[in-house]
N, C-alpha and C positions, 0 to 999 in steps of 0.2 A: 431640487435635491432634498429640500426640507420635507416635501411631501412622500418622496420615496423613502426616506429616513423614517418618517412616522409609520408608513405602511409596513416597513420592515421591522418595526418595534425597536429601533435603535435608541429611542428616547428613555426617559424615566418610567414610562408606563407602556405596557403592551397595547398595540394598537386595537386589539380585540376588547380591550377592557375600557376603552374610550367610548363616550357616548356615540350612539349611531349618527346624529347629525355631523359629529367631527369626522368620521369616517367618510361619509358622503362627501363632505367638503374636501377632504384629502384627495379623492379620487377626482372630483370635478376640478380641483385647482391643478392637479398634476396634468390632466389632459389639456386644460386651458393653457397652462405654461408652455407645454410642448408645441402646441399648435401657434400660440403667439411668438414664440422664440423663432420658429420656422419662418413665420411670416414676416417677422422683422429682419431676420437674416437676409431675406430676399427683397427687402425695401418695399414690401406690399403696403399700399395705403389702407387697405381694408385690415391689415394687421395692426397697424397704428390706431385705428378707430376701435378695433377689438379690444386692444390694450387699454384704452381708456375707459371704455364701457364695462370691460371686465374687471378692472381694479375697483371701479365704482360699485358695480353690482355685486361682486363676489368677495371684495375685501372691506371697503369703506363702510358700505350700508350694513353688512352683517356685524361688524365689530364696534358699530356705533349705535344703530338703532336696535339691533338684537343682541346687545351685549351681555344680557343676563343669560343667554344660552351658551356662551362661550367662556365666561369667566366662573371659574369654580373656587378659586382662592383669591383673597385680597391682592396678593402680589402679582396676580394675573392682569390687573388693571394697568399696570406699568407696561407689561409686554404688549397688550392690545393698544395702548396708546403709542408705543414704539412702532408697531406694525402699521398702524394708520398713518403715522408721521413719516415713515419710510416710504409708503406708497405715494403719499402727497408729495414728497420729495422727488421720488422717480418720475412722477408725471410732470412736475415742474421743470426738471432736467430735460426731459424729452421735448417739452413745448419749446424750451430756450434753444435746443439744438435745431429743431425744425425751423423756427423763426430766424436764427442766424445763419442758417445753411446757405451756402453760395450757389 
């Protein structure tokens, strides 16, 4: 929903005014999120693998190693850290659910 909201310019800034790499990431992440949601809904093992790989490649790496491209204001650092922390928490919860599954 976040990426749809961004694309529809429901945020503080028009989507067309954001940097090109942000717009590209919004589109990629929207498509990724839909595919992963459907895969996880159907309990697909490949969906679980894609979830982990996608979070690492499309969220954690860009927002840590390429942070300078996504942070335009000092207050964006906290948002980026929160996003990475949330992604790590989601992966941890999924691992716990998989391991403790009966």
